[in-house]
Structure formats: C-alpha cells, structure tokens
PQR file of N, CA, C, O and H, with PARSE charges and radii, in Angstrom:
ATOM      1  N   UNK A   1      -7.723 153.597 100.237 -0.4000 1.5000
ATOM      2  CA  UNK A   1      -8.772 153.179 101.137 -0.0000 2.0000
ATOM      3  C   UNK A   1      -8.775 151.650 101.223  0.5500 1.7000
ATOM      4  O   UNK A   1      -8.613 150.952 100.222 -0.5500 1.4000
ATOM      5  N   UNK A   2      -8.959 151.164 102.415 -0.4000 1.5000
ATOM      6  CA  UNK A   2      -9.006 149.727 102.648 -0.0000 2.0000
ATOM      7  C   UNK A   2     -10.451 149.302 102.842  0.5500 1.7000
ATOM      8  O   UNK A   2     -11.204 149.915 103.598 -0.5500 1.4000
ATOM      9  H   UNK A   2      -9.091 151.730 103.228  0.4000 1.0000
ATOM     10  N   UNK A   3     -10.820 148.230 102.136 -0.4000 1.5000
ATOM     11  CA  UNK A   3     -12.162 147.670 102.313 -0.0000 2.0000
ATOM     12  C   UNK A   3     -12.077 146.154 102.188  0.5500 1.7000
ATOM     13  O   UNK A   3     -10.980 145.598 102.124 -0.5500 1.4000
ATOM     14  H   UNK A   3     -10.208 147.732 101.522  0.4000 1.0000
ATOM     15  N   UNK A   4     -13.211 145.492 102.152 -0.4000 1.5000
ATOM     16  CA  UNK A   4     -13.249 144.030 102.132 -0.0000 2.0000
ATOM     17  C   UNK A   4     -12.580 143.434 100.898  0.5500 1.7000
ATOM     18  O   UNK A   4     -12.206 142.261 100.914 -0.5500 1.4000
ATOM     19  H   UNK A   4     -14.101 145.944 102.204  0.4000 1.0000
ATOM     20  N   UNK A   5     -12.420 144.207  99.838 -0.4000 1.5000
ATOM     21  CA  UNK A   5     -11.793 143.688  98.627 -0.0000 2.0000
ATOM     22  C   UNK A   5     -10.292 143.971  98.576  0.5500 1.7000
ATOM     23  O   UNK A   5      -9.626 143.574  97.620 -0.5500 1.4000
ATOM     24  H   UNK A   5     -12.724 145.160  99.824  0.4000 1.0000
ATOM     25  N   UNK A   6      -9.760 144.637  99.572 -0.4000 1.5000
ATOM     26  CA  UNK A   6      -8.336 144.992  99.588 -0.0000 2.0000
ATOM     27  C   UNK A   6      -7.458 143.767  99.763  0.5500 1.7000
ATOM     28  O   UNK A   6      -7.827 142.811 100.444 -0.5500 1.4000
ATOM     29  H   UNK A   6     -10.301 144.959 100.349  0.4000 1.0000
ATOM     30  N   UNK A   7      -6.300 143.811  99.141 -0.4000 1.5000
ATOM     31  CA  UNK A   7      -5.291 142.781  99.314 -0.0000 2.0000
ATOM     32  C   UNK A   7      -4.745 142.907 100.742  0.5500 1.7000
ATOM     33  O   UNK A   7      -4.333 143.995 101.145 -0.5500 1.4000
ATOM     34  H   UNK A   7      -6.000 144.587  98.587  0.4000 1.0000
ATOM     35  N   UNK A   8      -4.736 141.814 101.510 -0.4000 1.5000
ATOM     36  CA  UNK A   8      -4.276 141.899 102.904 -0.0000 2.0000
ATOM     37  C   UNK A   8      -2.849 142.431 103.054  0.5500 1.7000
ATOM     38  O   UNK A   8      -2.570 143.202 103.973 -0.5500 1.4000
ATOM     39  H   UNK A   8      -5.070 140.930 101.183  0.4000 1.0000
ATOM     40  N   UNK A   9      -1.957 142.031 102.170 -0.4000 1.5000
ATOM     41  CA  UNK A   9      -0.567 142.497 102.258 -0.0000 2.0000
ATOM     42  C   UNK A   9      -0.505 144.010 102.056  0.5500 1.7000
ATOM     43  O   UNK A   9       0.194 144.705 102.794 -0.5500 1.4000
ATOM     44  H   UNK A   9      -2.184 141.405 101.424  0.4000 1.0000
ATOM     45  N   UNK A  10      -1.221 144.515 101.076 -0.4000 1.5000
ATOM     46  CA  UNK A  10      -1.232 145.961 100.832 -0.0000 2.0000
ATOM     47  C   UNK A  10      -1.871 146.712 102.005  0.5500 1.7000
ATOM     48  O   UNK A  10      -1.427 147.803 102.361 -0.5500 1.4000
ATOM     49  H   UNK A  10      -1.788 143.951 100.477  0.4000 1.0000
ATOM     50  N   UNK A  11      -2.903 146.131 102.598 -0.4000 1.5000
ATOM     51  CA  UNK A  11      -3.556 146.755 103.749 -0.0000 2.0000
ATOM     52  C   UNK A  11      -2.591 146.842 104.931  0.5500 1.7000
ATOM     53  O   UNK A  11      -2.535 147.863 105.618 -0.5500 1.4000
ATOM     54  H   UNK A  11      -3.264 145.244 102.309  0.4000 1.0000
ATOM     55  N   UNK A  12      -1.840 145.778 105.164 -0.4000 1.5000
ATOM     56  CA  UNK A  12      -0.877 145.774 106.268 -0.0000 2.0000
ATOM     57  C   UNK A  12       0.244 146.770 105.989  0.5500 1.7000
ATOM     58  O   UNK A  12       0.672 147.491 106.890 -0.5500 1.4000
ATOM     59  H   UNK A  12      -1.886 144.949 104.606  0.4000 1.0000
ATOM     60  N   UNK A  13       0.720 146.815 104.754 -0.4000 1.5000
ATOM     61  CA  UNK A  13       1.769 147.782 104.399 -0.0000 2.0000
ATOM     62  C   UNK A  13       1.295 149.211 104.601  0.5500 1.7000
ATOM     63  O   UNK A  13       2.060 150.050 105.078 -0.5500 1.4000
ATOM     64  H   UNK A  13       0.372 146.229 104.021  0.4000 1.0000
ATOM     65  N   UNK A  14       0.063 149.502 104.253 -0.4000 1.5000
ATOM     66  CA  UNK A  14      -0.494 150.828 104.474 -0.0000 2.0000
ATOM     67  C   UNK A  14      -0.574 151.128 105.968  0.5500 1.7000
ATOM     68  O   UNK A  14      -0.248 152.234 106.401 -0.5500 1.4000
ATOM     69  H   UNK A  14      -0.558 148.821 103.865  0.4000 1.0000
ATOM     70  N   UNK A  15      -1.004 150.157 106.744 -0.4000 1.5000
ATOM     71  CA  UNK A  15      -1.087 150.341 108.194 -0.0000 2.0000
ATOM     72  C   UNK A  15       0.295 150.608 108.786  0.5500 1.7000
ATOM     73  O   UNK A  15       0.427 151.430 109.693 -0.5500 1.4000
ATOM     74  H   UNK A  15      -1.269 149.259 106.392  0.4000 1.0000
ATOM     75  N   UNK A  16       1.321 149.931 108.288 -0.4000 1.5000
ATOM     76  CA  UNK A  16       2.689 150.150 108.752 -0.0000 2.0000
ATOM     77  C   UNK A  16       3.115 151.589 108.452  0.5500 1.7000
ATOM     78  O   UNK A  16       3.709 152.250 109.303 -0.5500 1.4000
ATOM     79  H   UNK A  16       1.214 149.264 107.551  0.4000 1.0000
ATOM     80  N   UNK A  17       2.820 152.065 107.266 -0.4000 1.5000
ATOM     81  CA  UNK A  17       3.148 153.449 106.905 -0.0000 2.0000
ATOM     82  C   UNK A  17       2.457 154.431 107.842  0.5500 1.7000
ATOM     83  O   UNK A  17       3.052 155.427 108.254 -0.5500 1.4000
ATOM     84  H   UNK A  17       2.338 151.528 106.574  0.4000 1.0000
ATOM     85  N   UNK A  18       1.216 154.154 108.175 -0.4000 1.5000
ATOM     86  CA  UNK A  18       0.475 155.042 109.078 -0.0000 2.0000
ATOM     87  C   UNK A  18       1.060 155.023 110.485  0.5500 1.7000
ATOM     88  O   UNK A  18       1.106 156.056 111.153 -0.5500 1.4000
ATOM     89  H   UNK A  18       0.732 153.345 107.841  0.4000 1.0000
ATOM     90  N   UNK A  19       1.502 153.864 110.934 -0.4000 1.5000
ATOM     91  CA  UNK A  19       2.143 153.777 112.248 -0.0000 2.0000
ATOM     92  C   UNK A  19       3.446 154.578 112.254  0.5500 1.7000
ATOM     93  O   UNK A  19       3.754 155.258 113.233 -0.5500 1.4000
ATOM     94  H   UNK A  19       1.464 153.025 110.392  0.4000 1.0000
ATOM     95  N   UNK A  20       4.205 154.499 111.171 -0.4000 1.5000
ATOM     96  CA  UNK A  20       5.444 155.272 111.066 -0.0000 2.0000
ATOM     97  C   UNK A  20       5.147 156.766 111.091  0.5500 1.7000
ATOM     98  O   UNK A  20       5.857 157.537 111.735 -0.5500 1.4000
ATOM     99  H   UNK A  20       3.955 153.947 110.376  0.4000 1.0000
ATOM    100  N   UNK A  21       4.096 157.167 110.389 -0.4000 1.5000
ATOM    101  CA  UNK A  21       3.708 158.577 110.382 -0.0000 2.0000
ATOM    102  C   UNK A  21       3.272 159.048 111.758  0.5500 1.7000
ATOM    103  O   UNK A  21       3.606 160.157 112.176 -0.5500 1.4000
ATOM    104  H   UNK A  21       3.519 156.540 109.865  0.4000 1.0000
ATOM    105  N   UNK A  22       2.528 158.207 112.461 -0.4000 1.5000
ATOM    106  CA  UNK A  22       2.080 158.561 113.806 -0.0000 2.0000
ATOM    107  C   UNK A  22       3.285 158.672 114.752  0.5500 1.7000
ATOM    108  O   UNK A  22       3.338 159.574 115.588 -0.5500 1.4000
ATOM    109  H   UNK A  22       2.257 157.306 112.122  0.4000 1.0000
ATOM    110  N   UNK A  23       4.244 157.760 114.616 -0.4000 1.5000
ATOM    111  CA  UNK A  23       5.459 157.821 115.430 -0.0000 2.0000
ATOM    112  C   UNK A  23       6.180 159.154 115.213  0.5500 1.7000
ATOM    113  O   UNK A  23       6.548 159.831 116.173 -0.5500 1.4000
ATOM    114  H   UNK A  23       4.201 157.028 113.937  0.4000 1.0000
ATOM    115  N   UNK A  24       6.376 159.519 113.957 -0.4000 1.5000
ATOM    116  CA  UNK A  24       7.048 160.784 113.645 -0.0000 2.0000
ATOM    117  C   UNK A  24       6.271 161.975 114.216  0.5500 1.7000
ATOM    118  O   UNK A  24       6.867 162.907 114.757 -0.5500 1.4000
ATOM    119  H   UNK A  24       6.077 158.969 113.178  0.4000 1.0000
ATOM    120  N   UNK A  25       4.961 161.942 114.094 -0.4000 1.5000
ATOM    121  CA  UNK A  25       4.113 163.008 114.631 -0.0000 2.0000
ATOM    122  C   UNK A  25       4.336 163.170 116.130  0.5500 1.7000
ATOM    123  O   UNK A  25       4.570 164.279 116.612 -0.5500 1.4000
ATOM    124  H   UNK A  25       4.477 161.185 113.654  0.4000 1.0000
ATOM    125  N   UNK A  26       4.262 162.061 116.866 -0.4000 1.5000
ATOM    126  CA  UNK A  26       4.411 162.134 118.317 -0.0000 2.0000
ATOM    127  C   UNK A  26       5.812 162.567 118.726  0.5500 1.7000
ATOM    128  O   UNK A  26       5.964 163.352 119.662 -0.5500 1.4000
ATOM    129  H   UNK A  26       4.072 161.161 116.475  0.4000 1.0000
ATOM    130  N   UNK A  27       6.833 162.070 118.046 -0.4000 1.5000
ATOM    131  CA  UNK A  27       8.198 162.455 118.397 -0.0000 2.0000
ATOM    132  C   UNK A  27       8.468 163.926 118.075  0.5500 1.7000
ATOM    133  O   UNK A  27       9.151 164.620 118.828 -0.5500 1.4000
ATOM    134  H   UNK A  27       6.710 161.432 117.286  0.4000 1.0000
ATOM    135  N   UNK A  28       7.931 164.386 116.963 -0.4000 1.5000
ATOM    136  CA  UNK A  28       8.081 165.795 116.609 -0.0000 2.0000
ATOM    137  C   UNK A  28       7.448 166.676 117.681  0.5500 1.7000
ATOM    138  O   UNK A  28       8.017 167.698 118.064 -0.5500 1.4000
ATOM    139  H   UNK A  28       7.376 163.822 116.351  0.4000 1.0000
ATOM    140  N   UNK A  29       6.287 166.285 118.157 -0.4000 1.5000
ATOM    141  CA  UNK A  29       5.597 167.079 119.172 -0.0000 2.0000
ATOM    142  C   UNK A  29       6.234 166.928 120.549  0.5500 1.7000
ATOM    143  O   UNK A  29       6.157 167.848 121.363 -0.5500 1.4000
ATOM    144  H   UNK A  29       5.826 165.455 117.845  0.4000 1.0000
ATOM    145  N   UNK A  30       6.857 165.796 120.823 -0.4000 1.5000
ATOM    146  CA  UNK A  30       7.551 165.618 122.102 -0.0000 2.0000
ATOM    147  C   UNK A  30       8.674 166.642 122.237  0.5500 1.7000
ATOM    148  O   UNK A  30       8.979 167.093 123.341 -0.5500 1.4000
ATOM    149  H   UNK A  30       6.920 165.049 120.162  0.4000 1.0000
ATOM    150  N   UNK A  31       9.279 167.002 121.126 -0.4000 1.5000
ATOM    151  CA  UNK A  31      10.386 167.959 121.153 -0.0000 2.0000
ATOM    152  C   UNK A  31       9.914 169.401 121.345  0.5500 1.7000
ATOM    153  O   UNK A  31      10.705 170.266 121.718 -0.5500 1.4000
ATOM    154  H   UNK A  31       9.031 166.635 120.230  0.4000 1.0000
ATOM    155  N   UNK A  32       8.644 169.660 121.094 -0.4000 1.5000
ATOM    156  CA  UNK A  32       8.104 171.023 121.163 -0.0000 2.0000
ATOM    157  C   UNK A  32       7.838 171.462 122.598  0.5500 1.7000
ATOM    158  O   UNK A  32       8.050 172.622 122.951 -0.5500 1.4000
ATOM    159  H   UNK A  32       8.001 168.956 120.791  0.4000 1.0000
ATOM    160  N   UNK A  33       7.373 170.529 123.419 -0.4000 1.5000
ATOM    161  CA  UNK A  33       6.902 170.889 124.751 -0.0000 2.0000
ATOM    162  C   UNK A  33       8.012 170.849 125.784  0.5500 1.7000
ATOM    163  O   UNK A  33       8.794 169.900 125.838 -0.5500 1.4000
ATOM    164  H   UNK A  33       7.200 169.586 123.133  0.4000 1.0000
ATOM    165  N   UNK A  34       8.073 171.878 126.593 -0.4000 1.5000
ATOM    166  CA  UNK A  34       9.054 171.949 127.670 -0.0000 2.0000
ATOM    167  C   UNK A  34       8.550 171.224 128.921  0.5500 1.7000
ATOM    168  O   UNK A  34       9.345 170.743 129.728 -0.5500 1.4000
ATOM    169  H   UNK A  34       7.438 172.649 126.549  0.4000 1.0000
ATOM    170  N   UNK A  35       7.233 171.151 129.074 -0.4000 1.5000
ATOM    171  CA  UNK A  35       6.644 170.472 130.215 -0.0000 2.0000
ATOM    172  C   UNK A  35       6.983 168.988 130.139  0.5500 1.7000
ATOM    173  O   UNK A  35       6.648 168.311 129.167 -0.5500 1.4000
ATOM    174  H   UNK A  35       6.587 171.542 128.419  0.4000 1.0000
ATOM    175  N   UNK A  36       7.659 168.488 131.188 -0.4000 1.5000
ATOM    176  CA  UNK A  36       8.141 167.107 131.164 -0.0000 2.0000
ATOM    177  C   UNK A  36       7.011 166.089 131.026  0.5500 1.7000
ATOM    178  O   UNK A  36       7.147 165.113 130.287 -0.5500 1.4000
ATOM    179  H   UNK A  36       7.932 169.038 131.978  0.4000 1.0000
ATOM    180  N   UNK A  37       5.913 166.303 131.718 -0.4000 1.5000
ATOM    181  CA  UNK A  37       4.799 165.349 131.654 -0.0000 2.0000
ATOM    182  C   UNK A  37       4.221 165.280 130.245  0.5500 1.7000
ATOM    183  O   UNK A  37       3.905 164.196 129.756 -0.5500 1.4000
ATOM    184  H   UNK A  37       5.802 167.095 132.318  0.4000 1.0000
ATOM    185  N   UNK A  38       4.082 166.419 129.600 -0.4000 1.5000
ATOM    186  CA  UNK A  38       3.544 166.454 128.247 -0.0000 2.0000
ATOM    187  C   UNK A  38       4.510 165.791 127.276  0.5500 1.7000
ATOM    188  O   UNK A  38       4.106 165.021 126.404 -0.5500 1.4000
ATOM    189  H   UNK A  38       4.338 167.300 129.998  0.4000 1.0000
ATOM    190  N   UNK A  39       5.785 166.100 127.440 -0.4000 1.5000
ATOM    191  CA  UNK A  39       6.807 165.502 126.576 -0.0000 2.0000
ATOM    192  C   UNK A  39       6.814 163.981 126.727  0.5500 1.7000
ATOM    193  O   UNK A  39       6.856 163.255 125.734 -0.5500 1.4000
ATOM    194  H   UNK A  39       6.113 166.725 128.149  0.4000 1.0000
ATOM    195  N   UNK A  40       6.773 163.506 127.962 -0.4000 1.5000
ATOM    196  CA  UNK A  40       6.777 162.066 128.207 -0.0000 2.0000
ATOM    197  C   UNK A  40       5.522 161.398 127.648  0.5500 1.7000
ATOM    198  O   UNK A  40       5.578 160.264 127.173 -0.5500 1.4000
ATOM    199  H   UNK A  40       6.739 164.095 128.769  0.4000 1.0000
ATOM    200  N   UNK A  41       4.388 162.104 127.705 -0.4000 1.5000
ATOM    201  CA  UNK A  41       3.158 161.548 127.141 -0.0000 2.0000
ATOM    202  C   UNK A  41       3.341 161.296 125.641  0.5500 1.7000
ATOM    203  O   UNK A  41       2.989 160.230 125.137 -0.5500 1.4000
ATOM    204  H   UNK A  41       4.343 163.026 128.090  0.4000 1.0000
ATOM    205  N   UNK A  42       3.892 162.283 124.936 -0.4000 1.5000
ATOM    206  CA  UNK A  42       4.111 162.122 123.503 -0.0000 2.0000
ATOM    207  C   UNK A  42       5.141 161.029 123.215  0.5500 1.7000
ATOM    208  O   UNK A  42       4.991 160.284 122.247 -0.5500 1.4000
ATOM    209  H   UNK A  42       4.178 163.150 125.345  0.4000 1.0000
ATOM    210  N   UNK A  43       6.167 160.927 124.031 -0.4000 1.5000
ATOM    211  CA  UNK A  43       7.157 159.870 123.852 -0.0000 2.0000
ATOM    212  C   UNK A  43       6.538 158.493 124.083  0.5500 1.7000
ATOM    213  O   UNK A  43       6.861 157.537 123.378 -0.5500 1.4000
ATOM    214  H   UNK A  43       6.289 161.533 124.817  0.4000 1.0000
ATOM    215  N   UNK A  44       5.657 158.397 125.063 -0.4000 1.5000
ATOM    216  CA  UNK A  44       4.964 157.134 125.335 -0.0000 2.0000
ATOM    217  C   UNK A  44       4.067 156.755 124.169  0.5500 1.7000
ATOM    218  O   UNK A  44       4.028 155.595 123.759 -0.5500 1.4000
ATOM    219  H   UNK A  44       5.395 159.174 125.635  0.4000 1.0000
ATOM    220  N   UNK A  45       3.353 157.727 123.640 -0.4000 1.5000
ATOM    221  CA  UNK A  45       2.499 157.459 122.481 -0.0000 2.0000
ATOM    222  C   UNK A  45       3.337 157.014 121.285  0.5500 1.7000
ATOM    223  O   UNK A  45       2.938 156.115 120.545 -0.5500 1.4000
ATOM    224  H   UNK A  45       3.385 158.669 123.973  0.4000 1.0000
ATOM    225  N   UNK A  46       4.493 157.640 121.097 -0.4000 1.5000
ATOM    226  CA  UNK A  46       5.392 157.252 120.002 -0.0000 2.0000
ATOM    227  C   UNK A  46       5.852 155.805 120.183  0.5500 1.7000
ATOM    228  O   UNK A  46       5.903 155.041 119.220 -0.5500 1.4000
ATOM    229  H   UNK A  46       4.817 158.371 121.698  0.4000 1.0000
ATOM    230  N   UNK A  47       6.183 155.437 121.408 -0.4000 1.5000
ATOM    231  CA  UNK A  47       6.628 154.068 121.685 -0.0000 2.0000
ATOM    232  C   UNK A  47       5.525 153.058 121.375  0.5500 1.7000
ATOM    233  O   UNK A  47       5.805 151.954 120.907 -0.5500 1.4000
ATOM    234  H   UNK A  47       6.142 156.058 122.191  0.4000 1.0000
ATOM    235  N   UNK A  48       4.291 153.429 121.631 -0.4000 1.5000
ATOM    236  CA  UNK A  48       3.165 152.551 121.313 -0.0000 2.0000
ATOM    237  C   UNK A  48       3.051 152.336 119.806  0.5500 1.7000
ATOM    238  O   UNK A  48       2.712 151.240 119.360 -0.5500 1.4000
ATOM    239  H   UNK A  48       4.063 154.325 122.011  0.4000 1.0000
ATOM    240  N   UNK A  49       3.330 153.361 119.031 -0.4000 1.5000
ATOM    241  CA  UNK A  49       3.267 153.230 117.577 -0.0000 2.0000
ATOM    242  C   UNK A  49       4.317 152.246 117.080  0.5500 1.7000
ATOM    243  O   UNK A  49       4.073 151.505 116.128 -0.5500 1.4000
ATOM    244  H   UNK A  49       3.606 154.252 119.394  0.4000 1.0000
ATOM    245  N   UNK A  50       5.486 152.232 117.718 -0.4000 1.5000
ATOM    246  CA  UNK A  50       6.533 151.270 117.351 -0.0000 2.0000
ATOM    247  C   UNK A  50       6.042 149.854 117.635  0.5500 1.7000
ATOM    248  O   UNK A  50       6.266 148.949 116.831 -0.5500 1.4000
ATOM    249  H   UNK A  50       5.685 152.834 118.492  0.4000 1.0000
ATOM    250  N   UNK A  51       5.375 149.655 118.767 -0.4000 1.5000
ATOM    251  CA  UNK A  51       4.826 148.328 119.092 -0.0000 2.0000
ATOM    252  C   UNK A  51       3.790 147.903 118.052  0.5500 1.7000
ATOM    253  O   UNK A  51       3.757 146.746 117.633 -0.5500 1.4000
ATOM    254  H   UNK A  51       5.192 150.391 119.420  0.4000 1.0000
ATOM    255  N   UNK A  52       2.946 148.850 117.640 -0.4000 1.5000
ATOM    256  CA  UNK A  52       1.937 148.537 116.621 -0.0000 2.0000
ATOM    257  C   UNK A  52       2.617 148.132 115.315  0.5500 1.7000
ATOM    258  O   UNK A  52       2.217 147.161 114.671 -0.5500 1.4000
ATOM    259  H   UNK A  52       2.972 149.790 117.980  0.4000 1.0000
ATOM    260  N   UNK A  53       3.646 148.880 114.931 -0.4000 1.5000
ATOM    261  CA  UNK A  53       4.365 148.574 113.695 -0.0000 2.0000
ATOM    262  C   UNK A  53       4.994 147.185 113.775  0.5500 1.7000
ATOM    263  O   UNK A  53       4.927 146.415 112.818 -0.5500 1.4000
ATOM    264  H   UNK A  53       3.971 149.668 115.454  0.4000 1.0000
ATOM    265  N   UNK A  54       5.608 146.866 114.924 -0.4000 1.5000
ATOM    266  CA  UNK A  54       6.226 145.557 115.090 -0.0000 2.0000
ATOM    267  C   UNK A  54       5.185 144.443 114.990  0.5500 1.7000
ATOM    268  O   UNK A  54       5.453 143.392 114.408 -0.5500 1.4000
ATOM    269  H   UNK A  54       5.662 147.492 115.702  0.4000 1.0000
ATOM    270  N   UNK A  55       4.013 144.669 115.550 -0.4000 1.5000
ATOM    271  CA  UNK A  55       2.945 143.673 115.479 -0.0000 2.0000
ATOM    272  C   UNK A  55       2.511 143.463 114.027  0.5500 1.7000
ATOM    273  O   UNK A  55       2.283 142.333 113.595 -0.5500 1.4000
ATOM    274  H   UNK A  55       3.796 145.523 116.023  0.4000 1.0000
ATOM    275  N   UNK A  56       2.400 144.552 113.289 -0.4000 1.5000
ATOM    276  CA  UNK A  56       2.016 144.452 111.882 -0.0000 2.0000
ATOM    277  C   UNK A  56       3.094 143.748 111.054  0.5500 1.7000
ATOM    278  O   UNK A  56       2.781 142.930 110.188 -0.5500 1.4000
ATOM    279  H   UNK A  56       2.584 145.470 113.640  0.4000 1.0000
ATOM    280  N   UNK A  57       4.351 144.064 111.319 -0.4000 1.5000
ATOM    281  CA  UNK A  57       5.445 143.403 110.609 -0.0000 2.0000
ATOM    282  C   UNK A  57       5.453 141.905 110.901  0.5500 1.7000
ATOM    283  O   UNK A  57       5.685 141.098 110.000 -0.5500 1.4000
ATOM    284  H   UNK A  57       4.606 144.728 112.022  0.4000 1.0000
ATOM    285  N   UNK A  58       5.204 141.533 112.143 -0.4000 1.5000
ATOM    286  CA  UNK A  58       5.144 140.117 112.503 -0.0000 2.0000
ATOM    287  C   UNK A  58       3.994 139.432 111.781  0.5500 1.7000
ATOM    288  O   UNK A  58       4.145 138.314 111.290 -0.5500 1.4000
ATOM    289  H   UNK A  58       5.016 142.188 112.875  0.4000 1.0000
ATOM    290  N   UNK A  59       2.853 140.092 111.715 -0.4000 1.5000
ATOM    291  CA  UNK A  59       1.699 139.540 110.992 -0.0000 2.0000
ATOM    292  C   UNK A  59       2.052 139.318 109.530  0.5500 1.7000
ATOM    293  O   UNK A  59       1.740 138.278 108.951 -0.5500 1.4000
ATOM    294  H   UNK A  59       2.730 141.000 112.115  0.4000 1.0000
ATOM    295  N   UNK A  60       2.702 140.303 108.949 -0.4000 1.5000
ATOM    296  CA  UNK A  60       3.113 140.209 107.543 -0.0000 2.0000
ATOM    297  C   UNK A  60       4.099 139.053 107.354  0.5500 1.7000
ATOM    298  O   UNK A  60       3.933 138.243 106.443 -0.5500 1.4000
ATOM    299  H   UNK A  60       2.956 141.148 109.419  0.4000 1.0000
ATOM    300  N   UNK A  61       5.108 138.975 108.199 -0.4000 1.5000
ATOM    301  CA  UNK A  61       6.119 137.931 108.087 -0.0000 2.0000
ATOM    302  C   UNK A  61       5.544 136.533 108.343  0.5500 1.7000
ATOM    303  O   UNK A  61       5.816 135.598 107.591 -0.5500 1.4000
ATOM    304  H   UNK A  61       5.242 139.634 108.940  0.4000 1.0000
ATOM    305  N   UNK A  62       4.760 136.403 109.393 -0.4000 1.5000
ATOM    306  CA  UNK A  62       4.290 135.083 109.825 -0.0000 2.0000
ATOM    307  C   UNK A  62       3.149 134.536 108.977  0.5500 1.7000
ATOM    308  O   UNK A  62       3.028 133.322 108.813 -0.5500 1.4000
ATOM    309  H   UNK A  62       4.539 137.163 110.004  0.4000 1.0000
ATOM    310  N   UNK A  63       2.321 135.410 108.440 -0.4000 1.5000
ATOM    311  CA  UNK A  63       1.115 134.937 107.786 -0.0000 2.0000
ATOM    312  C   UNK A  63       1.005 135.208 106.287  0.5500 1.7000
ATOM    313  O   UNK A  63       0.119 134.677 105.617 -0.5500 1.4000
ATOM    314  H   UNK A  63       2.420 136.396 108.573  0.4000 1.0000
ATOM    315  N   UNK A  64       1.896 136.028 105.774 -0.4000 1.5000
ATOM    316  CA  UNK A  64       1.781 136.355 104.353 -0.0000 2.0000
ATOM    317  C   UNK A  64       3.086 136.142 103.602  0.5500 1.7000
ATOM    318  O   UNK A  64       3.093 135.465 102.574 -0.5500 1.4000
ATOM    319  H   UNK A  64       2.615 136.460 106.319  0.4000 1.0000
ATOM    320  N   UNK A  65       4.161 136.688 104.075 -0.4000 1.5000
ATOM    321  CA  UNK A  65       5.417 136.569 103.324 -0.0000 2.0000
ATOM    322  C   UNK A  65       5.989 135.161 103.376  0.5500 1.7000
ATOM    323  O   UNK A  65       6.693 134.741 102.457 -0.5500 1.4000
ATOM    324  H   UNK A  65       4.155 137.238 104.910  0.4000 1.0000
ATOM    325  N   UNK A  66       5.692 134.430 104.446 -0.4000 1.5000
ATOM    326  CA  UNK A  66       6.195 133.062 104.530 -0.0000 2.0000
ATOM    327  C   UNK A  66       5.519 132.145 103.521  0.5500 1.7000
ATOM    328  O   UNK A  66       6.042 131.079 103.194 -0.5500 1.4000
ATOM    329  H   UNK A  66       5.121 134.771 105.192  0.4000 1.0000
ATOM    330  N   UNK A  67       4.359 132.560 103.030 -0.4000 1.5000
ATOM    331  CA  UNK A  67       3.621 131.768 102.045 -0.0000 2.0000
ATOM    332  C   UNK A  67       4.168 131.944 100.637  0.5500 1.7000
ATOM    333  O   UNK A  67       3.831 131.162  99.748 -0.5500 1.4000
ATOM    334  H   UNK A  67       3.934 133.425 103.295  0.4000 1.0000
ATOM    335  N   UNK A  68       4.989 132.936 100.417 -0.4000 1.5000
ATOM    336  CA  UNK A  68       5.487 133.251  99.076 -0.0000 2.0000
ATOM    337  C   UNK A  68       6.702 132.427  98.739  0.5500 1.7000
ATOM    338  O   UNK A  68       7.255 132.561  97.648 -0.5500 1.4000
ATOM    339  H   UNK A  68       5.263 133.571 101.139  0.4000 1.0000
TER
END
C-alpha cells in the first residue's frame, strides 16, 4: 500500500508493475474477442498502459535515479 510515508522510488516501481499488469490484461483480452472494434479497444487500452509506464520510468530516471 502506498501512503504519504512511502518511499517515492518504491511507489513508482509499484506503479510500473501495475502498468505492466494492466498491459498484459488488456492484451490477453484483445486476443479473446473476434469483434474487431472490441479487439482494437483492448489494444488501444494496452498501448495507453505502455505510455503510462514510460512516463513513470522517465520520472524515476529524471528525478530519482539521477540523484544517486
């Protein structure tokens, strides 16, 4: 659980893991549906999770790991 006392690096790492899990969830479900619109919706959602992960990685690199 993340709260005000959480280490920012650990919080970001947890968020990255959750984005990866969400990506896998959406891609797994994209393969299930034969309806093209539904499949594309899940693929689009998966792509958004990759963007979120990239944003979190940039935050980690630019604001935390560079300080070490």
